[in-house]
C-alpha positions in Angstrom: 49.9 -7.6 -35.2 52.1 -10.4 -33.8 50.4 -13.7 -33.5 51.8 -16.1 -30.8 51.4 -19.8 -31.0 51.0 -21.8 -28.0 51.8 -25.3 -27.5 51.5 -28.1 -25.2 53.6 -31.1 -24.0 52.4 -34.1 -25.7 52.0 -35.7 -22.4 49.5 -33.0 -21.2 47.4 -33.2 -24.5 46.7 -36.5 -24.0 45.8 -36.1 -20.1 43.4 -33.3 -21.4 42.0 -35.6 -23.9 41.7 -38.4 -21.4 40.0 -36.5 -18.7 37.4 -35.3 -21.7 36.9 -39.1 -22.4 36.5 -40.0 -18.5 33.6 -37.2 -18.3 31.6 -39.2 -21.0 32.2 -42.7 -19.5 30.1 -42.0 -16.7 29.3 -45.2 -15.7 32.0 -47.3 -17.3 32.4 -49.5 -20.6 30.6 -52.4 -19.9 27.0 -53.5 -19.2 26.2 -55.1 -16.3 22.7 -56.2 -14.9 21.3 -57.2 -11.5 18.4 -56.8 -9.5 17.7 -53.8 -7.0 16.9 -56.5 -3.9 19.4 -58.9 -2.5 18.4 -62.5 -2.8 20.7 -63.4 -0.1 22.9 -61.6 2.4 25.7 -59.7 1.0 29.3 -60.9 1.2 31.6 -59.3 3.6 32.1 -56.7 3.9 28.9 -55.8 2.7 26.2 -55.6 5.3 22.9 -55.3 3.0 20.2 -58.4 3.8 18.3 -60.3 1.8 14.7 -59.2 0.5 12.0 -59.9 -1.3 9.2 -58.6 -3.5 5.4 -58.9 -1.9 2.7 -59.2 -4.4 -0.5 -59.7 -2.6 -4.2 -59.9 -3.5 -5.2 -58.7 0.0 -6.0 -55.0 -1.2 -7.8 -56.3 -4.5 -11.5 -57.3 -5.0 -12.1 -60.9 -4.6 -12.9 -61.2 -8.1 -9.7 -60.1 -9.0 -7.8 -63.1 -10.4 -4.3 -61.7 -11.7 -1.9 -58.6 -10.2 1.5 -57.5 -11.6 5.1 -58.1 -9.1 6.8 -55.0 -9.7 10.5 -55.8 -9.8 13.6 -53.2 -10.3 16.5 -54.2 -12.4 19.5 -51.9 -12.3 22.2 -51.8 -15.0 26.0 -50.0 -15.1 27.8 -49.3 -18.1 27.3 -46.1 -20.2 24.1 -44.9 -21.1 22.2 -47.4 -23.1 21.2 -45.7 -26.8 18.7 -48.1 -27.4 16.7 -50.4 -25.7 18.2 -53.9 -24.1 16.7 -57.5 -23.9 17.2 -60.0 -21.1 15.4 -63.3 -20.0 14.3 -64.8 -16.8 14.4 -68.3 -15.6 12.9 -70.2 -12.4 15.2 -71.5 -10.0 13.2 -74.5 -8.9 15.0 -75.3 -5.6 13.9 -71.6 -4.1 10.5 -71.7 -5.8 7.3 -73.3 -4.1 4.7 -71.4 -6.7 3.1 -73.7 -9.1 3.2 -73.2 -13.0 -0.3 -71.8 -13.2 0.4 -69.3 -10.2 2.7 -67.1 -12.3 3.7 -66.0 -16.0 7.4 -65.2 -17.4 7.4 -63.4 -20.8 9.8 -64.9 -23.2 12.0 -61.8 -22.8 11.8 -58.3 -20.9 13.4 -55.1 -22.1 15.3 -52.8 -20.1 14.5 -49.3 -21.8 17.0 -46.8 -22.6 16.2 -43.3 -21.0 18.1 -40.6 -19.2 19.4 -41.0 -15.6 19.4 -38.3 -12.8 22.7 -36.7 -12.4 24.9 -38.3 -10.1 23.1 -41.6 -10.5 25.7 -44.6 -10.0 23.6 -46.9 -12.5 20.6 -46.7 -14.6 17.4 -48.6 -13.4 14.0 -49.9 -15.0 11.0 -51.7 -13.5 9.8 -55.1 -15.0 6.2 -56.7 -14.2 6.0 -60.2 -13.5 2.3 -61.7 -13.6 1.0 -63.7 -10.9 -2.2 -65.5 -10.6 -4.9 -66.1 -7.6 -5.1 -69.8 -6.8 -7.6 -71.7 -4.5 -4.9 -73.1 -2.3 -3.2 -69.6 -1.3 -6.5 -69.3 1.0 -4.8 -71.8 3.3 -1.5 -70.5 3.2 -1.0 -67.7 5.3 2.9 -67.1 4.2 1.9 -67.8 0.5 4.2 -68.9 -2.2 7.7 -68.2 -3.3 8.9 -67.6 -6.9 12.4 -67.4 -7.4 13.8 -65.9 -10.7 17.2 -65.6 -11.9 18.6 -63.2 -14.8 19.7 -64.6 -18.3 21.5 -61.7 -20.1 21.5 -61.4 -23.4 23.9 -59.8 -26.1 26.8 -58.2 -24.8 25.0 -57.7 -21.1 26.9 -59.6 -18.3 25.8 -60.2 -14.9 26.2 -58.1 -12.0 26.6 -58.6 -8.2 26.2 -62.4 -7.5 23.8 -61.8 -4.6 21.6 -59.7 -7.2 21.6 -61.9 -9.9 18.3 -63.4 -8.4 14.8 -61.9 -7.3 12.4 -63.3 -4.9 8.5 -62.8 -5.3 6.2 -63.6 -2.5 2.6 -64.4 -3.4 -0.1 -64.2 -0.9 -3.8 -63.6 -0.5 -4.1 -62.2 2.9 -2.0 -59.8 5.1 0.2 -60.9 7.8 -1.8 -60.4 11.2 0.0 -57.2 12.7 2.0 -57.5 15.6 0.2 -55.0 17.4 -3.5 -57.0 17.2 -2.6 -58.8 20.6 -4.7 -60.0 23.6 -5.7 -56.3 24.7 -6.8 -55.2 21.1 -8.6 -58.4 20.8 -10.9 -58.0 24.0 -11.4 -54.3 23.8 -11.6 -53.3 20.3 -11.3 -55.4 17.3 -12.5 -58.8 18.8 -10.9 -61.9 17.1 -8.6 -61.2 14.1 -9.4 -62.2 10.8 -7.7 -61.1 7.6 -11.0 -59.8 6.0 -12.0 -57.8 9.0 -8.6 -56.3 8.7 -9.5 -55.7 5.2 -12.6 -54.0 5.1 -11.2 -51.9 8.3 -8.5 -50.4 6.1 -10.4 -50.3 2.9 -13.1 -48.3 4.2 -12.0 -46.5 7.8 -8.2 -46.1 7.9 -7.0 -46.2 4.5 -4.0 -44.6 5.4 -2.9 -47.4 7.7 -2.3 -45.0 10.9 -3.8 -47.4 13.4 -0.3 -49.1 14.7 1.6 -49.7 18.0 2.7 -46.0 18.4 -1.2 -45.0 18.1 -2.3 -47.4 20.6 0.7 -46.5 22.9 0.4 -42.8 22.8 -3.3 -41.8 21.5 -5.5 -45.0 22.1 -8.7 -42.8 22.2 -7.6 -42.3 18.1 -7.7 -46.3 17.8 -10.7 -46.4 19.7 -12.5 -43.6 17.5 -11.6 -45.3 14.4 -12.9 -48.9 15.6 -16.1 -47.4 16.3 -16.4 -45.6 13.0 -15.7 -49.3 11.4 -18.6 -50.6 14.0 -21.0 -47.8 12.7 -19.9 -49.0 8.9 -20.7 -52.5 9.9 -24.1 -51.9 11.0 -24.6 -49.8 7.6 -23.3 -52.4 5.2 -24.7 -55.9 6.7 -24.2 -57.6 3.3 -20.4 -57.0 3.4 -20.0 -57.0 7.0 -19.7 -61.1 7.2 -16.7 -63.3 7.9 -15.9 -66.2 5.3 -17.8 -68.6 6.6 -20.7 -66.4 6.5 -21.1 -65.5 10.1 -21.6 -61.9 11.3 -18.7 -59.3 11.7 -18.2 -57.8 15.0 -16.1 -55.7 17.3 -15.6 -55.2 20.7 -16.2 -51.3 21.7 
C-alpha cells in the first residue's frame, strides 16, 4: 500500500493558521467600554444624536421613594472569560441632581456571558439608584445626572461621545402634544399630571390614545374618556387633583 505525503508551502500554512486565529478573535484583542447611548452628537461623519435615559416616578405609587435608572453599557474585545469591573464618577458641570437624589455604587460589574452570533459588541445593563425629592414636584423637566466611565484593569475607554451617560429624573410625565385646546374643551378638561396618570393606570394601560387616534378614530378617544369619567364616579376618594379638588372631564 502506497503512502502519499502532502506538504504545504510554509506561507500557505501560516495563512491557514492565521485564518483560524482570526476566527477566534471575533471582537479584537483589546477591551473598550462605552455606553449604548451618545451623550453628545457623534462627530462627523457619524449621524447619531445625543440621547438620555429617563427615570420617572410617573407610573409609580406615591409612596415609592426610589427607582433604578437602567443604563446599557457595551464592550468590544474578546469575549470576557470572567466578570470585569468599572466605576462611575459624576460630571458636576453637567449635573443638576443633588447628592440625595442619586447613589452610585463603589464599583459596577460587567458580567461575562455569551453574545448572539454576529454581534459586534458585548453588552450589559447596570442600575443607578435615583431618589424622590420634594423639589421634583415643582420641576416639570426634572433633574439631570451625568456620569462618566472609569475603566479598571486593562479595560480602556471606547468612543468619546459615549464615555458619559445622561440620566433625567422626573416626577411627572411631560404633557402630550396632542392634549391641545380641542382635547381640553371637548374631552379631558384641563391637563394635570395626576389626571393623565390615573387615566393611563386605570383605563388606557397601553397608551393607545394619541394624535393618530384623535385624527383617524376620534370615537375611540371619546369612548376611552367616557370610561375614565365612569371610573372617576366609582372612585371618588382617588378622583381628586393634588390640591384636593374634584377631578373632572368634559365628555
